[in-house]
C-alpha positions in Angstrom: -22.7 41.9 -14.4 -22.1 41.3 -10.7 -23.4 37.8 -11.0 -20.9 37.0 -13.8 -18.0 38.4 -11.7 -19.1 36.4 -8.7 -19.4 33.2 -10.7 -16.0 33.8 -12.3 -14.4 34.5 -8.9 -15.9 31.4 -7.5 -14.7 29.3 -10.4 -11.1 30.6 -10.0 -11.2 29.9 -6.2 -12.6 26.4 -6.8 -9.9 25.7 -9.4 -7.1 26.9 -7.1 -8.5 24.7 -4.2 -9.1 21.6 -6.4 -5.8 21.6 -8.2 -3.6 20.2 -5.4 -6.3 17.5 -4.7 -6.3 16.5 -8.3 -2.5 16.1 -8.4 -2.6 14.2 -5.1 -5.2 11.7 -6.4 -3.7 11.2 -9.8 -0.1 10.7 -9.0 2.3 7.8 -9.8 3.4 6.3 -6.5 6.9 7.1 -5.4 7.7 4.2 -3.1 10.2 4.5 -0.3 12.7 1.7 0.6 11.3 -1.7 1.6 10.9 -2.3 5.3 10.6 -5.6 7.2 6.9 -6.2 8.1 7.0 -9.6 9.8 6.4 -13.3 9.3 3.6 -15.8 9.5 4.0 -19.5 10.2 1.6 -21.9 8.4 1.3 -25.1 10.4 0.3 -28.4 8.7 -3.2 -29.6 9.2 -4.2 -32.9 10.9 -4.8 -34.5 7.6 -1.5 -33.4 6.0 1.6 -35.6 5.5 3.2 -36.4 8.9 6.6 -35.5 7.6 5.5 -32.0 6.6 6.7 -29.2 8.9 5.7 -25.5 9.2 6.0 -23.1 6.3 7.2 -19.5 7.1 6.1 -16.6 5.0 8.2 -13.4 5.3 6.7 -10.1 4.5 8.0 -6.6 3.7 6.1 -3.4 3.2 6.7 -0.2 1.3 5.0 3.2 1.7 4.3 5.9 -0.9 6.2 9.1 -0.1 3.4 11.2 -1.6 0.1 9.8 -0.3 1.2 7.4 2.4 -0.4 4.3 0.9 1.1 1.1 2.3 1.7 -2.0 0.2 2.5 -5.3 2.0 4.0 -8.1 -0.1 5.6 -11.5 0.5 9.4 -11.7 -0.1 10.3 -15.2 0.9 8.7 -18.6 1.6 10.7 -21.0 3.8 9.8 -24.7 4.0 11.0 -25.8 7.4 12.1 -29.4 8.2 12.2 -31.6 11.2 16.0 -32.1 10.9 
């Protein structure tokens, strides 16, 4: 009888401890507002067209308010010119 009570008590404690972790792992992301991350310039190679100029890629990021996961994504691509 004592063994059954111990197993039951352990099951209840394990359920209480595991419940928040399950909710945390199986949530739908609640993204915060987008923030500016930065940019990257892509320079033309030596075999590219001589008239081609740099291409700038602008990035933002967003962070989940629940778990803190960060997602970086491109928002704009700018083709620069020599003019």
